[in-house]
TORKOL-4160 file (C-alpha; in steps of 0.2 Angstrom, whole numbers, padded with zeros to 4 digits, m for minus):
474
<pt num="1" X="0119" Y="m0083" Z="0168"/>
<pt num="2" X="0137" Y="m0080" Z="0162"/>
<pt num="3" X="0152" Y="m0086" Z="0172"/>
<pt num="4" X="0167" Y="m0078" Z="0179"/>
<pt num="5" X="0181" Y="m0078" Z="0166"/>
<pt num="6" X="0195" Y="m0086" Z="0177"/>
<pt num="7" X="0185" Y="m0103" Z="0177"/>
<pt num="8" X="0187" Y="m0111" Z="0160"/>
<pt num="9" X="0171" Y="m0122" Z="0160"/>
<pt num="10" X="0161" Y="m0114" Z="0174"/>
<pt num="11" X="0149" Y="m0105" Z="0161"/>
<pt num="12" X="0144" Y="m0122" Z="0154"/>
<pt num="13" X="0134" Y="m0135" Z="0165"/>
<pt num="14" X="0145" Y="m0150" Z="0170"/>
<pt num="15" X="0160" Y="m0143" Z="0161"/>
<pt num="16" X="0153" Y="m0147" Z="0144"/>
<pt num="17" X="0163" Y="m0141" Z="0129"/>
<pt num="18" X="0155" Y="m0127" Z="0120"/>
<pt num="19" X="0160" Y="m0133" Z="0103"/>
<pt num="20" X="0148" Y="m0148" Z="0104"/>
<pt num="21" X="0133" Y="m0143" Z="0093"/>
<pt num="22" X="0120" Y="m0154" Z="0101"/>
<pt num="23" X="0124" Y="m0154" Z="0120"/>
<pt num="24" X="0110" Y="m0161" Z="0130"/>
<pt num="25" X="0114" Y="m0151" Z="0145"/>
<pt num="26" X="0114" Y="m0134" Z="0136"/>
<pt num="27" X="0098" Y="m0139" Z="0127"/>
<pt num="28" X="0090" Y="m0141" Z="0144"/>
<pt num="29" X="0093" Y="m0123" Z="0149"/>
<pt num="30" X="0078" Y="m0111" Z="0147"/>
<pt num="31" X="0090" Y="m0097" Z="0143"/>
<pt num="32" X="0097" Y="m0095" Z="0126"/>
<pt num="33" X="0116" Y="m0099" Z="0125"/>
<pt num="34" X="0128" Y="m0097" Z="0111"/>
<pt num="35" X="0147" Y="m0096" Z="0109"/>
<pt num="36" X="0159" Y="m0088" Z="0096"/>
<pt num="37" X="0177" Y="m0090" Z="0091"/>
<pt num="38" X="0189" Y="m0075" Z="0088"/>
<pt num="39" X="0181" Y="m0073" Z="0070"/>
<pt num="40" X="0164" Y="m0070" Z="0078"/>
<pt num="41" X="0157" Y="m0086" Z="0071"/>
<pt num="42" X="0145" Y="m0096" Z="0081"/>
<pt num="43" X="0152" Y="m0112" Z="0087"/>
<pt num="44" X="0137" Y="m0118" Z="0099"/>
<pt num="45" X="0119" Y="m0113" Z="0099"/>
<pt num="46" X="0107" Y="m0121" Z="0111"/>
<pt num="47" X="0088" Y="m0126" Z="0109"/>
<pt num="48" X="0082" Y="m0111" Z="0119"/>
<pt num="49" X="0092" Y="m0100" Z="0107"/>
<pt num="50" X="0083" Y="m0108" Z="0092"/>
<pt num="51" X="0066" Y="m0105" Z="0101"/>
<pt num="52" X="0069" Y="m0087" Z="0105"/>
<pt num="53" X="0077" Y="m0081" Z="0089"/>
<pt num="54" X="0067" Y="m0093" Z="0077"/>
<pt num="55" X="0084" Y="m0097" Z="0069"/>
<pt num="56" X="0088" Y="m0116" Z="0067"/>
<pt num="57" X="0104" Y="m0122" Z="0075"/>
<pt num="58" X="0111" Y="m0129" Z="0058"/>
<pt num="59" X="0108" Y="m0111" Z="0051"/>
<pt num="60" X="0117" Y="m0102" Z="0065"/>
<pt num="61" X="0132" Y="m0113" Z="0067"/>
<pt num="62" X="0147" Y="m0106" Z="0057"/>
<pt num="63" X="0139" Y="m0089" Z="0054"/>
<pt num="64" X="0144" Y="m0072" Z="0062"/>
<pt num="65" X="0133" Y="m0068" Z="0077"/>
<pt num="66" X="0129" Y="m0051" Z="0070"/>
<pt num="67" X="0121" Y="m0059" Z="0055"/>
<pt num="68" X="0110" Y="m0071" Z="0065"/>
<pt num="69" X="0104" Y="m0059" Z="0079"/>
<pt num="70" X="0104" Y="m0042" Z="0070"/>
<pt num="71" X="0104" Y="m0034" Z="0087"/>
<pt num="72" X="0103" Y="m0015" Z="0090"/>
<pt num="73" X="0120" Y="m0016" Z="0100"/>
<pt num="74" X="0129" Y="m0027" Z="0087"/>
<pt num="75" X="0139" Y="m0013" Z="0079"/>
<pt num="76" X="0144" Y="m0001" Z="0093"/>
<pt num="77" X="0139" Y="m0008" Z="0110"/>
<pt num="78" X="0142" Y="m0026" Z="0108"/>
<pt num="79" X="0143" Y="m0033" Z="0126"/>
<pt num="80" X="0153" Y="m0049" Z="0120"/>
<pt num="81" X="0165" Y="m0038" Z="0111"/>
<pt num="82" X="0168" Y="m0028" Z="0127"/>
<pt num="83" X="0171" Y="m0044" Z="0137"/>
<pt num="84" X="0184" Y="m0050" Z="0124"/>
<pt num="85" X="0193" Y="m0034" Z="0125"/>
<pt num="86" X="0193" Y="m0031" Z="0144"/>
<pt num="87" X="0192" Y="m0049" Z="0150"/>
<pt num="88" X="0177" Y="m0044" Z="0161"/>
<pt num="89" X="0160" Y="m0052" Z="0161"/>
<pt num="90" X="0144" Y="m0041" Z="0157"/>
<pt num="91" X="0129" Y="m0045" Z="0168"/>
<pt num="92" X="0111" Y="m0041" Z="0164"/>
<pt num="93" X="0113" Y="m0029" Z="0149"/>
<pt num="94" X="0097" Y="m0026" Z="0138"/>
<pt num="95" X="0096" Y="m0026" Z="0120"/>
<pt num="96" X="0083" Y="m0029" Z="0106"/>
<pt num="97" X="0086" Y="m0043" Z="0092"/>
<pt num="98" X="0076" Y="m0045" Z="0076"/>
<pt num="99" X="0067" Y="m0062" Z="0074"/>
<pt num="100" X="0066" Y="m0071" Z="0058"/>
<pt num="101" X="0048" Y="m0064" Z="0055"/>
<pt num="102" X="0055" Y="m0046" Z="0057"/>
<pt num="103" X="0048" Y="m0044" Z="0075"/>
<pt num="104" X="0058" Y="m0035" Z="0088"/>
<pt num="105" X="0062" Y="m0046" Z="0103"/>
<pt num="106" X="0068" Y="m0038" Z="0119"/>
<pt num="107" X="0082" Y="m0048" Z="0128"/>
<pt num="108" X="0093" Y="m0048" Z="0144"/>
<pt num="109" X="0111" Y="m0054" Z="0141"/>
<pt num="110" X="0126" Y="m0059" Z="0150"/>
<pt num="111" X="0143" Y="m0063" Z="0143"/>
<pt num="112" X="0160" Y="m0071" Z="0148"/>
<pt num="113" X="0176" Y="m0077" Z="0141"/>
<pt num="114" X="0177" Y="m0095" Z="0134"/>
<pt num="115" X="0193" Y="m0104" Z="0138"/>
<pt num="116" X="0201" Y="m0120" Z="0133"/>
<pt num="117" X="0207" Y="m0132" Z="0147"/>
<pt num="118" X="0224" Y="m0125" Z="0146"/>
<pt num="119" X="0217" Y="m0107" Z="0150"/>
<pt num="120" X="0219" Y="m0100" Z="0133"/>
<pt num="121" X="0205" Y="m0088" Z="0128"/>
<pt num="122" X="0196" Y="m0096" Z="0113"/>
<pt num="123" X="0181" Y="m0085" Z="0111"/>
<pt num="124" X="0166" Y="m0079" Z="0121"/>
<pt num="125" X="0150" Y="m0086" Z="0128"/>
<pt num="126" X="0133" Y="m0076" Z="0129"/>
<pt num="127" X="0117" Y="m0081" Z="0138"/>
<pt num="128" X="0101" Y="m0072" Z="0134"/>
<pt num="129" X="0083" Y="m0071" Z="0141"/>
<pt num="130" X="0067" Y="m0067" Z="0131"/>
<pt num="131" X="0059" Y="m0052" Z="0140"/>
<pt num="132" X="0044" Y="m0051" Z="0128"/>
<pt num="133" X="0032" Y="m0056" Z="0142"/>
<pt num="134" X="0040" Y="m0046" Z="0155"/>
<pt num="135" X="0039" Y="m0030" Z="0144"/>
<pt num="136" X="0021" Y="m0034" Z="0140"/>
<pt num="137" X="0017" Y="m0036" Z="0159"/>
<pt num="138" X="0026" Y="m0020" Z="0163"/>
<pt num="139" X="0015" Y="m0011" Z="0150"/>
<pt num="140" X="0000" Y="m0018" Z="0157"/>
<pt num="141" X="0004" Y="m0013" Z="0175"/>
<pt num="142" X="0011" Y="0004" Z="0171"/>
<pt num="143" X="m0002" Y="0008" Z="0157"/>
<pt num="144" X="0012" Y="0016" Z="0147"/>
<pt num="145" X="0009" Y="0015" Z="0129"/>
<pt num="146" X="0019" Y="0019" Z="0114"/>
<pt num="147" X="0014" Y="0024" Z="0096"/>
<pt num="148" X="0017" Y="0006" Z="0090"/>
<pt num="149" X="0003" Y="0000" Z="0101"/>
<pt num="150" X="m0010" Y="0008" Z="0090"/>
<pt num="151" X="m0013" Y="m0007" Z="0079"/>
<pt num="152" X="m0020" Y="m0004" Z="0061"/>
<pt num="153" X="m0015" Y="m0002" Z="0043"/>
<pt num="154" X="m0032" Y="0005" Z="0037"/>
<pt num="155" X="m0032" Y="0021" Z="0027"/>
<pt num="156" X="m0041" Y="0030" Z="0041"/>
<pt num="157" X="m0028" Y="0026" Z="0054"/>
<pt num="158" X="m0013" Y="0029" Z="0042"/>
<pt num="159" X="m0020" Y="0047" Z="0039"/>
<pt num="160" X="m0019" Y="0049" Z="0058"/>
<pt num="161" X="m0002" Y="0041" Z="0060"/>
<pt num="162" X="0005" Y="0054" Z="0047"/>
<pt num="163" X="m0001" Y="0069" Z="0056"/>
<pt num="164" X="0002" Y="0063" Z="0074"/>
<pt num="165" X="0021" Y="0067" Z="0075"/>
<pt num="166" X="0017" Y="0085" Z="0070"/>
<pt num="167" X="0003" Y="0087" Z="0082"/>
<pt num="168" X="0014" Y="0080" Z="0096"/>
<pt num="169" X="0028" Y="0092" Z="0092"/>
<pt num="170" X="0016" Y="0107" Z="0095"/>
<pt num="171" X="0010" Y="0113" Z="0112"/>
<pt num="172" X="m0008" Y="0115" Z="0106"/>
<pt num="173" X="m0023" Y="0109" Z="0115"/>
<pt num="174" X="m0031" Y="0093" Z="0106"/>
<pt num="175" X="m0048" Y="0087" Z="0106"/>
<pt num="176" X="m0050" Y="0068" Z="0102"/>
<pt num="177" X="m0068" Y="0062" Z="0097"/>
<pt num="178" X="m0073" Y="0045" Z="0095"/>
<pt num="179" X="m0085" Y="0031" Z="0101"/>
<pt num="180" X="m0082" Y="0022" Z="0117"/>
<pt num="181" X="m0068" Y="0009" Z="0116"/>
<pt num="182" X="m0060" Y="0016" Z="0100"/>
<pt num="183" X="m0044" Y="0019" Z="0109"/>
<pt num="184" X="m0044" Y="0038" Z="0112"/>
<pt num="185" X="m0032" Y="0036" Z="0127"/>
<pt num="186" X="m0020" Y="0027" Z="0117"/>
<pt num="187" X="m0019" Y="0041" Z="0105"/>
<pt num="188" X="m0017" Y="0054" Z="0119"/>
<pt num="189" X="m0003" Y="0044" Z="0126"/>
<pt num="190" X="0005" Y="0042" Z="0109"/>
<pt num="191" X="0004" Y="0061" Z="0107"/>
<pt num="192" X="0013" Y="0063" Z="0124"/>
<pt num="193" X="0026" Y="0050" Z="0121"/>
<pt num="194" X="0031" Y="0058" Z="0104"/>
<pt num="195" X="0031" Y="0076" Z="0111"/>
<pt num="196" X="0045" Y="0085" Z="0120"/>
<pt num="197" X="0036" Y="0083" Z="0136"/>
<pt num="198" X="0038" Y="0064" Z="0136"/>
<pt num="199" X="0050" Y="0063" Z="0151"/>
<pt num="200" X="0037" Y="0072" Z="0161"/>
<pt num="201" X="0021" Y="0065" Z="0168"/>
<pt num="202" X="0005" Y="0059" Z="0158"/>
<pt num="203" X="m0010" Y="0061" Z="0170"/>
<pt num="204" X="m0027" Y="0054" Z="0165"/>
<pt num="205" X="m0043" Y="0060" Z="0173"/>
<pt num="206" X="m0060" Y="0053" Z="0169"/>
<pt num="207" X="m0071" Y="0068" Z="0171"/>
<pt num="208" X="m0087" Y="0058" Z="0171"/>
<pt num="209" X="m0082" Y="0047" Z="0185"/>
<pt num="210" X="m0083" Y="0060" Z="0199"/>
<pt num="211" X="m0096" Y="0072" Z="0205"/>
<pt num="212" X="m0092" Y="0091" Z="0203"/>
<pt num="213" X="m0085" Y="0094" Z="0221"/>
<pt num="214" X="m0073" Y="0079" Z="0220"/>
<pt num="215" X="m0068" Y="0083" Z="0202"/>
<pt num="216" X="m0064" Y="0101" Z="0207"/>
<pt num="217" X="m0052" Y="0095" Z="0221"/>
<pt num="218" X="m0045" Y="0081" Z="0210"/>
<pt num="219" X="m0041" Y="0093" Z="0196"/>
<pt num="220" X="m0035" Y="0109" Z="0206"/>
<pt num="221" X="m0030" Y="0102" Z="0223"/>
<pt num="222" X="m0033" Y="0110" Z="0240"/>
<pt num="223" X="m0025" Y="0118" Z="0254"/>
<pt num="224" X="m0024" Y="0112" Z="0272"/>
<pt num="225" X="m0040" Y="0118" Z="0281"/>
<pt num="226" X="m0050" Y="0121" Z="0265"/>
<pt num="227" X="m0063" Y="0109" Z="0273"/>
<pt num="228" X="m0065" Y="0098" Z="0288"/>
<pt num="229" X="m0055" Y="0083" Z="0282"/>
<pt num="230" X="m0041" Y="0093" Z="0273"/>
<pt num="231" X="m0027" Y="0090" Z="0286"/>
<pt num="232" X="m0013" Y="0094" Z="0273"/>
<pt num="233" X="m0010" Y="0101" Z="0256"/>
<pt num="234" X="m0015" Y="0090" Z="0241"/>
<pt num="235" X="m0009" Y="0095" Z="0224"/>
<pt num="236" X="m0022" Y="0093" Z="0210"/>
<pt num="237" X="m0020" Y="0083" Z="0194"/>
<pt num="238" X="m0015" Y="0099" Z="0184"/>
<pt num="239" X="0000" Y="0102" Z="0196"/>
<pt num="240" X="0005" Y="0084" Z="0195"/>
<pt num="241" X="0006" Y="0085" Z="0176"/>
<pt num="242" X="0016" Y="0101" Z="0177"/>
<pt num="243" X="0028" Y="0101" Z="0162"/>
<pt num="244" X="0019" Y="0086" Z="0155"/>
<pt num="245" X="0002" Y="0081" Z="0148"/>
<pt num="246" X="m0015" Y="0080" Z="0156"/>
<pt num="247" X="m0028" Y="0070" Z="0148"/>
<pt num="248" X="m0046" Y="0075" Z="0152"/>
<pt num="249" X="m0057" Y="0060" Z="0146"/>
<pt num="250" X="m0076" Y="0062" Z="0144"/>
<pt num="251" X="m0075" Y="0081" Z="0144"/>
<pt num="252" X="m0092" Y="0082" Z="0137"/>
<pt num="253" X="m0100" Y="0076" Z="0154"/>
<pt num="254" X="m0093" Y="0090" Z="0165"/>
<pt num="255" X="m0106" Y="0102" Z="0172"/>
<pt num="256" X="m0108" Y="0121" Z="0167"/>
<pt num="257" X="m0100" Y="0127" Z="0183"/>
<pt num="258" X="m0084" Y="0116" Z="0180"/>
<pt num="259" X="m0084" Y="0122" Z="0162"/>
<pt num="260" X="m0082" Y="0140" Z="0168"/>
<pt num="261" X="m0067" Y="0135" Z="0179"/>
<pt num="262" X="m0059" Y="0124" Z="0166"/>
<pt num="263" X="m0060" Y="0139" Z="0153"/>
<pt num="264" X="m0050" Y="0150" Z="0165"/>
<pt num="265" X="m0037" Y="0137" Z="0167"/>
<pt num="266" X="m0035" Y="0135" Z="0148"/>
<pt num="267" X="m0035" Y="0154" Z="0146"/>
<pt num="268" X="m0024" Y="0160" Z="0160"/>
<pt num="269" X="m0014" Y="0143" Z="0163"/>
<pt num="270" X="m0016" Y="0145" Z="0181"/>
<pt num="271" X="m0026" Y="0134" Z="0194"/>
<pt num="272" X="m0033" Y="0139" Z="0210"/>
<pt num="273" X="m0033" Y="0126" Z="0223"/>
<pt num="274" X="m0047" Y="0125" Z="0236"/>
<pt num="275" X="m0043" Y="0137" Z="0250"/>
<pt num="276" X="m0029" Y="0145" Z="0241"/>
<pt num="277" X="m0026" Y="0164" Z="0241"/>
<pt num="278" X="m0015" Y="0165" Z="0226"/>
<pt num="279" X="m0017" Y="0156" Z="0209"/>
<pt num="280" X="m0003" Y="0144" Z="0204"/>
<pt num="281" X="0004" Y="0144" Z="0187"/>
<pt num="282" X="0005" Y="0127" Z="0177"/>
<pt num="283" X="0014" Y="0122" Z="0161"/>
<pt num="284" X="0003" Y="0109" Z="0155"/>
<pt num="285" X="m0002" Y="0102" Z="0138"/>
<pt num="286" X="m0021" Y="0098" Z="0138"/>
<pt num="287" X="m0028" Y="0083" Z="0128"/>
<pt num="288" X="m0047" Y="0081" Z="0130"/>
<pt num="289" X="m0058" Y="0067" Z="0123"/>
<pt num="290" X="m0076" Y="0063" Z="0122"/>
<pt num="291" X="m0088" Y="0050" Z="0115"/>
<pt num="292" X="m0101" Y="0064" Z="0112"/>
<pt num="293" X="m0104" Y="0076" Z="0098"/>
<pt num="294" X="m0098" Y="0092" Z="0106"/>
<pt num="295" X="m0103" Y="0103" Z="0092"/>
<pt num="296" X="m0121" Y="0097" Z="0094"/>
<pt num="297" X="m0120" Y="0100" Z="0113"/>
<pt num="298" X="m0115" Y="0118" Z="0109"/>
<pt num="299" X="m0130" Y="0120" Z="0098"/>
<pt num="300" X="m0141" Y="0113" Z="0112"/>
<pt num="301" X="m0134" Y="0125" Z="0124"/>
<pt num="302" X="m0126" Y="0111" Z="0135"/>
<pt num="303" X="m0108" Y="0115" Z="0132"/>
<pt num="304" X="m0100" Y="0132" Z="0132"/>
<pt num="305" X="m0095" Y="0138" Z="0114"/>
<pt num="306" X="m0080" Y="0147" Z="0121"/>
<pt num="307" X="m0073" Y="0132" Z="0130"/>
<pt num="308" X="m0077" Y="0121" Z="0114"/>
<pt num="309" X="m0066" Y="0132" Z="0103"/>
<pt num="310" X="m0052" Y="0132" Z="0117"/>
<pt num="311" X="m0051" Y="0114" Z="0118"/>
<pt num="312" X="m0054" Y="0111" Z="0099"/>
<pt num="313" X="m0038" Y="0119" Z="0093"/>
<pt num="314" X="m0032" Y="0102" Z="0085"/>
<pt num="315" X="m0046" Y="0090" Z="0081"/>
<pt num="316" X="m0044" Y="0071" Z="0079"/>
<pt num="317" X="m0058" Y="0059" Z="0075"/>
<pt num="318" X="m0055" Y="0041" Z="0079"/>
<pt num="319" X="m0064" Y="0030" Z="0067"/>
<pt num="320" X="m0075" Y="0016" Z="0075"/>
<pt num="321" X="m0070" Y="m0002" Z="0071"/>
<pt num="322" X="m0084" Y="m0005" Z="0059"/>
<pt num="323" X="m0077" Y="0008" Z="0048"/>
<pt num="324" X="m0060" Y="0000" Z="0047"/>
<pt num="325" X="m0064" Y="m0019" Z="0046"/>
<pt num="326" X="m0048" Y="m0022" Z="0036"/>
<pt num="327" X="m0039" Y="m0019" Z="0052"/>
<pt num="328" X="m0048" Y="m0034" Z="0061"/>
<pt num="329" X="m0036" Y="m0048" Z="0056"/>
<pt num="330" X="m0021" Y="m0038" Z="0062"/>
<pt num="331" X="m0030" Y="m0033" Z="0078"/>
<pt num="332" X="m0035" Y="m0051" Z="0081"/>
<pt num="333" X="m0018" Y="m0058" Z="0078"/>
<pt num="334" X="m0011" Y="m0044" Z="0090"/>
<pt num="335" X="m0023" Y="m0049" Z="0103"/>
<pt num="336" X="m0020" Y="m0067" Z="0102"/>
<pt num="337" X="m0001" Y="m0064" Z="0103"/>
<pt num="338" X="m0004" Y="m0053" Z="0118"/>
<pt num="339" X="m0015" Y="m0065" Z="0128"/>
<pt num="340" X="m0002" Y="m0079" Z="0123"/>
<pt num="341" X="0011" Y="m0069" Z="0132"/>
<pt num="342" X="0001" Y="m0064" Z="0147"/>
<pt num="343" X="m0007" Y="m0081" Z="0150"/>
<pt num="344" X="0008" Y="m0092" Z="0144"/>
<pt num="345" X="m0003" Y="m0100" Z="0131"/>
<pt num="346" X="0001" Y="m0106" Z="0113"/>
<pt num="347" X="m0015" Y="m0103" Z="0104"/>
<pt num="348" X="m0011" Y="m0102" Z="0085"/>
<pt num="349" X="m0026" Y="m0091" Z="0081"/>
<pt num="350" X="m0044" Y="m0092" Z="0075"/>
<pt num="351" X="m0052" Y="m0103" Z="0063"/>
<pt num="352" X="m0059" Y="m0097" Z="0046"/>
<pt num="353" X="m0077" Y="m0098" Z="0053"/>
<pt num="354" X="m0073" Y="m0088" Z="0068"/>
<pt num="355" X="m0064" Y="m0075" Z="0057"/>
<pt num="356" X="m0079" Y="m0074" Z="0046"/>
<pt num="357" X="m0090" Y="m0070" Z="0061"/>
<pt num="358" X="m0079" Y="m0058" Z="0069"/>
<pt num="359" X="m0077" Y="m0049" Z="0052"/>
<pt num="360" X="m0096" Y="m0048" Z="0050"/>
<pt num="361" X="m0099" Y="m0041" Z="0068"/>
<pt num="362" X="m0103" Y="m0023" Z="0070"/>
<pt num="363" X="m0093" Y="m0020" Z="0086"/>
<pt num="364" X="m0104" Y="m0007" Z="0096"/>
<pt num="365" X="m0090" Y="m0008" Z="0109"/>
<pt num="366" X="m0076" Y="m0006" Z="0096"/>
<pt num="367" X="m0059" Y="m0012" Z="0100"/>
<pt num="368" X="m0063" Y="m0015" Z="0119"/>
<pt num="369" X="m0077" Y="m0027" Z="0114"/>
<pt num="370" X="m0065" Y="m0036" Z="0102"/>
<pt num="371" X="m0052" Y="m0038" Z="0116"/>
<pt num="372" X="m0066" Y="m0045" Z="0128"/>
<pt num="373" X="m0071" Y="m0057" Z="0114"/>
<pt num="374" X="m0054" Y="m0064" Z="0112"/>
<pt num="375" X="m0050" Y="m0064" Z="0131"/>
<pt num="376" X="m0066" Y="m0075" Z="0134"/>
<pt num="377" X="m0061" Y="m0086" Z="0120"/>
<pt num="378" X="m0044" Y="m0089" Z="0128"/>
<pt num="379" X="m0053" Y="m0094" Z="0144"/>
<pt num="380" X="m0064" Y="m0107" Z="0135"/>
<pt num="381" X="m0052" Y="m0113" Z="0122"/>
<pt num="382" X="m0041" Y="m0128" Z="0128"/>
<pt num="383" X="m0035" Y="m0133" Z="0110"/>
<pt num="384" X="m0023" Y="m0125" Z="0098"/>
<pt num="385" X="m0036" Y="m0115" Z="0088"/>
<pt num="386" X="m0051" Y="m0103" Z="0094"/>
<pt num="387" X="m0067" Y="m0111" Z="0087"/>
<pt num="388" X="m0085" Y="m0104" Z="0086"/>
<pt num="389" X="m0090" Y="m0113" Z="0103"/>
<pt num="390" X="m0077" Y="m0102" Z="0112"/>
<pt num="391" X="m0086" Y="m0086" Z="0106"/>
<pt num="392" X="m0099" Y="m0076" Z="0116"/>
<pt num="393" X="m0117" Y="m0083" Z="0114"/>
<pt num="394" X="m0122" Y="m0069" Z="0102"/>
<pt num="395" X="m0109" Y="m0073" Z="0090"/>
<pt num="396" X="m0112" Y="m0092" Z="0091"/>
<pt num="397" X="m0130" Y="m0089" Z="0084"/>
<pt num="398" X="m0131" Y="m0092" Z="0065"/>
<pt num="399" X="m0140" Y="m0078" Z="0056"/>
<pt num="400" X="m0149" Y="m0086" Z="0041"/>
<pt num="401" X="m0146" Y="m0071" Z="0030"/>
<pt num="402" X="m0127" Y="m0074" Z="0033"/>
<pt num="403" X="m0118" Y="m0089" Z="0025"/>
<pt num="404" X="m0103" Y="m0094" Z="0035"/>
<pt num="405" X="m0088" Y="m0102" Z="0025"/>
<pt num="406" X="m0085" Y="m0120" Z="0026"/>
<pt num="407" X="m0069" Y="m0127" Z="0034"/>
<pt num="408" X="m0054" Y="m0124" Z="0024"/>
<pt num="409" X="m0061" Y="m0108" Z="0015"/>
<pt num="410" X="m0047" Y="m0097" Z="0011"/>
<pt num="411" X="m0045" Y="m0078" Z="0016"/>
<pt num="412" X="m0049" Y="m0072" Z="m0002"/>
<pt num="413" X="m0066" Y="m0081" Z="m0001"/>
<pt num="414" X="m0070" Y="m0073" Z="0015"/>
<pt num="415" X="m0065" Y="m0056" Z="0009"/>
<pt num="416" X="m0077" Y="m0059" Z="m0006"/>
<pt num="417" X="m0091" Y="m0064" Z="0005"/>
<pt num="418" X="m0088" Y="m0048" Z="0016"/>
<pt num="419" X="m0089" Y="m0037" Z="0000"/>
<pt num="420" X="m0105" Y="m0045" Z="m0005"/>
<pt num="421" X="m0113" Y="m0043" Z="0012"/>
<pt num="422" X="m0108" Y="m0025" Z="0013"/>
<pt num="423" X="m0116" Y="m0022" Z="m0005"/>
<pt num="424" X="m0132" Y="m0030" Z="0001"/>
<pt num="425" X="m0133" Y="m0019" Z="0016"/>
<pt num="426" X="m0131" Y="m0004" Z="0005"/>
<pt num="427" X="m0142" Y="m0009" Z="m0009"/>
<pt num="428" X="m0127" Y="m0011" Z="m0021"/>
<pt num="429" X="m0120" Y="0007" Z="m0017"/>
<pt num="430" X="m0101" Y="0004" Z="m0020"/>
<pt num="431" X="m0096" Y="0020" Z="m0012"/>
<pt num="432" X="m0105" Y="0017" Z="0005"/>
<pt num="433" X="m0100" Y="m0002" Z="0005"/>
<pt num="434" X="m0082" Y="0003" Z="0003"/>
<pt num="435" X="m0083" Y="0016" Z="0017"/>
<pt num="436" X="m0090" Y="0002" Z="0028"/>
<pt num="437" X="m0076" Y="m0009" Z="0024"/>
<pt num="438" X="m0063" Y="0004" Z="0026"/>
<pt num="439" X="m0057" Y="0003" Z="0008"/>
<pt num="440" X="m0056" Y="0014" Z="m0007"/>
<pt num="441" X="m0071" Y="0012" Z="m0020"/>
<pt num="442" X="m0057" Y="0009" Z="m0033"/>
<pt num="443" X="m0051" Y="m0006" Z="m0022"/>
<pt num="444" X="m0068" Y="m0013" Z="m0021"/>
<pt num="445" X="m0071" Y="m0011" Z="m0040"/>
<pt num="446" X="m0054" Y="m0020" Z="m0043"/>
<pt num="447" X="m0059" Y="m0035" Z="m0031"/>
<pt num="448" X="m0077" Y="m0036" Z="m0039"/>
<pt num="449" X="m0069" Y="m0036" Z="m0056"/>
<pt num="450" X="m0056" Y="m0050" Z="m0051"/>
<pt num="451" X="m0071" Y="m0060" Z="m0044"/>
<pt num="452" X="m0081" Y="m0059" Z="m0060"/>
<pt num="453" X="m0066" Y="m0064" Z="m0071"/>
<pt num="454" X="m0062" Y="m0079" Z="m0060"/>
<pt num="455" X="m0080" Y="m0084" Z="m0061"/>
<pt num="456" X="m0080" Y="m0083" Z="m0080"/>
<pt num="457" X="m0065" Y="m0094" Z="m0082"/>
<pt num="458" X="m0072" Y="m0106" Z="m0070"/>
<pt num="459" X="m0058" Y="m0104" Z="m0057"/>
<pt num="460" X="m0070" Y="m0099" Z="m0043"/>
<pt num="461" X="m0089" Y="m0098" Z="m0040"/>
<pt num="462" X="m0099" Y="m0083" Z="m0046"/>
<pt num="463" X="m0104" Y="m0070" Z="m0034"/>
<pt num="464" X="m0119" Y="m0073" Z="m0023"/>
<pt num="465" X="m0135" Y="m0072" Z="m0033"/>
<pt num="466" X="m0142" Y="m0062" Z="m0019"/>
<pt num="467" X="m0130" Y="m0047" Z="m0023"/>
<pt num="468" X="m0140" Y="m0033" Z="m0031"/>
<pt num="469" X="m0138" Y="m0032" Z="m0049"/>
<pt num="470" X="m0132" Y="m0014" Z="m0047"/>
<pt num="471" X="m0117" Y="m0020" Z="m0037"/>
<pt num="472" X="m0112" Y="m0032" Z="m0051"/>
<pt num="473" X="m0114" Y="m0019" Z="m0065"/>
<pt num="474" X="m0097" Y="m0012" Z="m0071"/>
C-alpha cells in the first residue's frame, strides 16, 4: 500500500525510482501502481495496473491519469489530488474505474507523495486493488441484488425495465408471476433497491416452505408465554420489515386460513402476534410472487378472490427463458464471468457447438437451470473453453433431428439454424416462431430475407430443405 510522505522511496520496493517504465520489482506486485508528475501525467505504470485496467503500459505513460482511469472520483474527490494538496497519504479509499471494454471495475486505493532523493516533491504515487471478486462474493453472501443484476436485453425484459422505476416509486402492492427459476426475487429486490424504502430491510419469506403454524409465527411473531416454548417475545417478519419491503414468495401455496389472516394485514396494515392483546401497526410494502396461475386458482375456489385483488394491484409477469432466447448469449457470458471471479478461473467461454446446444434447449428450470449447467461445466472443464463433454448428459446426446454446427461456425450461421428450427416446430408460422425466439416478426422476416439473398448470390448455403415452404415464402 502507499507509503508515508516523509520517506522519499519507501513507497517503491527496494528504493526503485518511479520513472523507470519497466521496473521488475514494481511488476512483481499484485496491486496496481502508477505515479504522476505535477502535470498529472503518468510516469510509471506497472504490470498489475495493465491487467486491472486493460490499458497497455505504453498507452498509459505520458497521458493524464484521468484520461486513463476515467474514475468516478477524478473530477471532485481525487484522492491523489488531496494528497498533493495536504501532504497527507490516503489509505483504503474506494472508487470505480471504467475498463477499456466499458465495464465498471471497483477498486480500493491508497496514495502518497513522490519525492526526489533531495526531498523535493516531484509528484504522487497511487496503489490500487481490484475489488471485483470481493464485491461479487459480498453479493453472494449477503444476497443483495441491484437492478443491474437482472441480465437481459430482450424486448420482453426491456419493457419490464422501463416500468420498474415507476413501480418502485409507488407504495402499491405488487404481484410477480413467473415459472420457477425465472428470477422473481431478483425483480422484487430491484423494486426495493429502487424505492424510497431502500435503506430499510428487505425481508424474504418462502410461504411454501413452512406449515401453517410455523408460518403464522414467522410472519406475525409471538409474545412470551403464547405457547410452551415461547420464553421471550419474537418479532415476526412483518415487524422486521417495518419501513421496508416484505417479499412473500410462493403465495399461491398458503392455506385458506392463512389467506384470511393475510387479507386483514393488507387491509388494516396491522399484525397480531400470537398471544398479543393489541394489534401492532406496520408500515410495510408487500411484494408477492408465485409460479402458479392465481386467476385460475380463484376460479377453482382454491384462492380467495378478495385477497387476489388485494395483492394484484400491480402485476408483473416474468417471461420464461425459452421466450427470450436472444438473452442466452448474454446470460452465458455473465455466468462465465461470475464463476471465473468466484472460482478464480480464466475460462474464455463456450464453444460454438455448446452455444448451439444451449440455444436449442428448452430450460424448464429457466435461469436457475442455466446457472447449474454452467456451474457443472466449470467443475468438469480443465481447459480454456467449455466443450460439449462438460455439459450435463441430457445435453450431450445428439438429437438426430437437430444438426449441430461444425467447429468454426460463426454466430450468424447459428442464429440462422435457430430460426429454421423454430419455424419447423411451428409449422412455418413466423409469428409463433418469433415469439419463441423472443424477437419481433419483422426482425425474423428481415433475417430470412437476408439469408435468401445471400443464398442467391452464393455467399452462403441456402436455408435447410426441411424448412416448411410456408416459412420461406415472402
